[in-house]
Each structure stands twice: as structure tokens, then as C-alpha cells.
C-alpha positions as CSV (number, residue, x, y, z in Angstrom):
1,M,-29.2,16.3,40.9
2,D,-27.7,16.3,37.4
3,T,-25.9,13.0,36.8
4,N,-24.6,14.2,33.4
5,T,-21.0,15.2,34.3
6,S,-19.8,15.4,30.7
7,G,-17.5,18.3,29.9
8,Q,-16.3,18.7,33.4
9,G,-12.8,17.6,32.7
10,Q,-11.1,15.3,35.3
11,N,-14.0,15.9,37.7
12,A,-16.4,14.1,35.2
13,T,-17.6,10.6,36.2
14,V,-17.4,8.4,33.1
15,P,-20.4,6.1,32.8
16,A,-19.3,2.5,32.7
17,E,-21.4,1.8,29.6
18,I,-19.4,4.2,27.4
19,D,-16.0,3.5,28.8
20,R,-15.0,1.1,26.1
21,W,-12.9,0.8,22.9
22,N,-13.7,3.7,20.5
23,W,-13.3,2.8,16.8
24,G,-14.0,6.3,15.6
25,A,-11.1,7.6,17.7
26,F,-8.8,4.8,16.5
27,L,-9.6,5.0,12.8
28,L,-10.0,8.8,12.5
29,N,-7.5,9.8,15.3
30,W,-6.7,13.5,14.9
31,I,-9.8,14.3,13.0
32,W,-11.9,12.7,15.7
33,G,-9.8,14.5,18.3
34,I,-10.6,17.9,17.0
35,G,-14.3,17.0,16.7
36,N,-14.4,15.8,20.3
37,N,-12.2,18.4,21.9
38,T,-9.6,15.8,22.6
39,F,-6.5,17.6,21.3
40,I,-4.1,15.0,22.6
41,A,-5.0,13.3,19.3
42,L,-2.8,15.9,17.5
43,L,0.2,13.9,18.8
44,M,-0.5,11.7,15.8
45,F,1.7,14.1,13.9
46,V,4.7,13.3,16.2
47,P,6.9,10.5,14.8
48,F,7.1,7.4,16.9
49,A,4.7,8.7,19.5
50,N,1.8,8.5,17.0
51,I,1.7,4.7,17.2
52,I,1.2,4.8,21.0
53,V,-1.3,7.6,20.7
54,L,-3.3,5.7,18.1
55,F,-4.0,2.8,20.6
56,L,-4.5,5.2,23.5
57,L,-7.2,6.9,21.5
58,G,-8.9,3.6,20.9
59,A,-8.7,2.6,24.5
60,K,-9.2,5.9,26.3
61,G,-11.0,8.0,23.6
62,S,-14.5,7.5,24.9
63,A,-13.5,8.6,28.4
64,W,-11.6,11.6,27.2
65,A,-14.4,12.7,24.9
66,W,-16.9,12.5,27.7
67,R,-14.7,14.6,30.0
68,N,-13.7,17.1,27.4
69,K,-17.0,17.9,25.7
70,R,-20.6,18.5,26.9
71,W,-23.1,15.9,25.8
72,D,-26.8,16.0,26.1
73,S,-26.9,12.5,27.5
74,V,-25.2,9.1,27.4
75,A,-27.5,8.1,24.5
76,H,-26.5,11.3,22.6
77,F,-22.8,10.4,23.2
78,K,-23.2,6.8,22.0
79,R,-25.2,7.9,18.9
80,V,-22.5,10.4,17.9
81,Q,-19.6,8.0,18.5
82,R,-21.4,5.3,16.4
83,Q,-21.4,7.9,13.6
84,W,-17.7,8.5,14.0
85,A,-17.1,4.7,13.9
86,K,-19.1,4.4,10.7
87,W,-17.2,7.2,9.0
88,G,-13.9,5.6,10.2
89,V,-14.8,2.3,8.6
90,L,-15.8,4.1,5.4
91,V,-12.5,5.9,5.3
92,L,-10.6,2.7,6.0
93,V,-12.4,0.8,3.2
94,G,-12.1,3.7,0.8
95,G,-8.4,3.9,1.5
96,I,-7.9,0.2,0.9
97,V,-9.9,0.4,-2.4
98,A,-7.9,3.4,-3.5
99,M,-4.6,1.7,-2.7
100,A,-5.6,-1.4,-4.6
101,A,-6.8,0.6,-7.6
102,L,-3.5,2.5,-7.5
103,M,-1.4,-0.7,-7.4
104,F,-3.5,-2.2,-10.2
105,T,-3.1,1.0,-12.3
106,I,0.7,0.9,-11.8
107,A,0.9,-2.8,-12.6
108,S,-1.2,-2.3,-15.7
109,A,1.0,0.6,-16.8
110,L,4.2,-1.4,-16.3
111,K,2.8,-4.4,-18.2
112,T,1.8,-2.4,-21.2
113,S,5.1,-0.4,-21.3
114,E,7.6,-0.7,-24.1
115,P,10.5,-2.0,-21.9
116,Y,8.3,-4.9,-20.7
117,K,7.2,-5.7,-24.3
118,L,10.8,-5.6,-25.5
119,A,11.9,-7.9,-22.6
120,T,9.2,-10.5,-23.2
121,S,9.9,-10.5,-26.9
122,R,13.6,-11.2,-26.2
123,L,12.7,-14.0,-23.7
124,Q,10.4,-15.7,-26.2
125,G,13.0,-15.6,-28.9
126,N,15.9,-17.0,-26.8
127,P,16.5,-20.7,-27.4
128,Q,18.3,-21.2,-24.0
129,V,15.3,-19.8,-22.0
130,L,12.9,-21.8,-24.1
131,T,14.9,-24.9,-23.3
132,M,14.7,-24.2,-19.6
133,V,11.0,-23.2,-19.3
134,G,9.4,-24.6,-22.4
135,A,6.6,-23.2,-24.6
136,P,4.2,-21.6,-24.3
137,M,5.9,-19.1,-22.0
138,V,3.9,-17.0,-19.6
139,T,5.3,-13.8,-18.1
140,G,4.0,-12.3,-14.8
141,A,3.2,-8.8,-13.8
142,P,6.4,-6.7,-13.6
143,M,7.7,-5.0,-10.5
144,G,10.0,-2.0,-10.4
145,K,9.9,1.5,-11.9
146,I,9.9,3.5,-15.1
147,E,11.0,7.1,-15.2
148,V,10.5,9.2,-18.3
149,S,11.5,12.8,-19.0
150,G,10.7,13.9,-22.5
151,P,12.7,11.8,-25.0
152,S,14.8,10.2,-22.3
153,G,14.0,7.6,-19.7
154,H,15.1,4.7,-17.6
155,A,13.4,1.4,-16.6
156,S,14.3,-1.2,-14.0
157,L,12.0,-4.2,-13.9
158,S,11.7,-7.8,-12.8
159,F,9.0,-10.3,-13.5
160,S,8.3,-14.0,-13.3
161,V,8.6,-16.3,-16.3
162,E,6.9,-19.7,-16.4
163,G,6.4,-22.6,-18.9
164,P,5.6,-26.3,-18.9
165,K,9.3,-27.2,-18.1
166,G,10.2,-24.7,-15.5
167,K,10.1,-21.2,-14.3
168,G,12.4,-18.3,-13.3
169,E,12.8,-14.6,-13.0
170,A,13.7,-12.0,-15.6
171,Y,15.6,-8.8,-14.7
172,V,15.7,-5.9,-17.1
173,E,17.3,-2.5,-17.3
174,A,16.3,-0.4,-20.3
175,V,17.0,3.2,-21.4
176,K,15.1,5.6,-23.6
177,D,17.2,7.7,-25.8
178,L,15.8,10.2,-28.4
179,G,12.4,8.7,-27.9
180,K,13.3,5.1,-28.4
181,W,13.6,2.4,-25.8
182,Q,16.3,-0.2,-25.9
183,I,17.4,-2.9,-23.4
184,N,20.7,-2.1,-21.7
185,R,21.0,-5.1,-19.4
186,M,18.9,-8.2,-19.1
187,A,19.2,-11.6,-17.5
188,F,17.0,-14.6,-16.8
189,E,17.6,-16.8,-13.7
190,D,16.3,-20.4,-13.7
191,E,14.6,-21.2,-10.4
192,A,15.5,-24.8,-10.3
193,T,19.2,-24.6,-11.1
194,G,20.0,-20.9,-10.4
195,Q,21.6,-20.8,-13.8
196,R,21.6,-17.4,-15.4
197,V,21.2,-16.5,-19.1
198,D,22.6,-13.1,-20.1
199,L,20.1,-11.5,-22.5
200,S,21.7,-8.1,-22.7
201,A,22.5,-8.9,-26.4
202,E,19.9,-10.3,-28.8
203,T,21.5,-13.8,-28.4
204,G,21.8,-14.9,-24.8
205,R,24.6,-16.9,-23.2
206,G,25.0,-18.7,-19.9
207,I,26.6,-16.9,-17.0
């Protein structure tokens, strides 16, 4: 009697040794679903339902794959699912590395941008800010965005400022007009006191 009931749908008896969490189904979801004839995985494209389906695939994926596709044996099934899991981990790690590289590239681009350089120069030349944080002054990686279209552009940035006496946060809005960047609005906020220095003009004043 053939004990391999794989591919027989709901009539298939799922071996207990394979009825467990499936990392390949969880990590590769709809791709895994197509490869294992488990098309319920395509619900990953449905907003809100996709979160539920993701965990259902992890928990029920092995049983569904056994019922929906013919396998040579339990050993064959386990071997193939291990390969899916390995590829899932590789894709996950690759995605994390790619995201980290993208964030590093964006941060590097912002830190070498003209608006950031103009802002740090204005901070370092302002006596009020120097009194608050001291020298040498260290500025952190900027957050925000820079949009450029030909000779025009707009930048909105914020970054930390720290020195031996204190620290705070700088906020900058700059515009690019006819190919030249200039600061439109800028302020520094001291972390300890909450006092703000308006740096919109070359000489700052308390606000």
C-alpha cells in the first residue's frame, strides 16, 4: 500500500514529522506558494490580509505543500523545503544589507551636500552657539531630504550639534536658485535649556 499521500488535496495524510513551521513559506511567501502549488499565498498582495497570510504560511505551509503537490517521499519534501528556507534567509539578509547600504548612501550624500556644509559653517561661526556648546563643535549625520531640479532645489535638514559644554539640534531650510544654494531659514535649539538661536541671517539672535 502506498503511504505517500502527497498531492491528494484534503484527502492527503500529512506526516507528523513535516507538519511544522516552514521558514521558506514565511520568508518567500508568494514565490514559495507558486513553487509549491499553494496559491493561497497570492493573498500576500491583498492589503491587511497579507499579514495574517504571512503567519499562516509559516504555520500551515508545510501541510498545504504536501497536500497540493506530489512529492517523491518525505525525505524529498524535507530536502526541498530546506532549500526554500536557505533561499529565504539569503533574501532576508540580502535585503537587510541592501537597505543598510541605501541608508548609508543617503546619509553620506546628505552630509557632503552644499546645504549641510553651509549650515555647519554658519553654526561654527556663531558666537551664541559656540557659547552654548563650546569648541570643538561636532555635527552629526543629517536627516531630511534634498530635492533638486536643474538649477533649482530645496533642502530640509536637521542634525545634532555637540561640544564640550553642551549639545542641541540644528534645523535648516535652504533653497537653490540659479545653481546656487543659500540658507532660507535656520535655527539651533539647545538641549539643556530649550533656548533657540535664529541663524536665518549670518548673525544669530535668541528666540
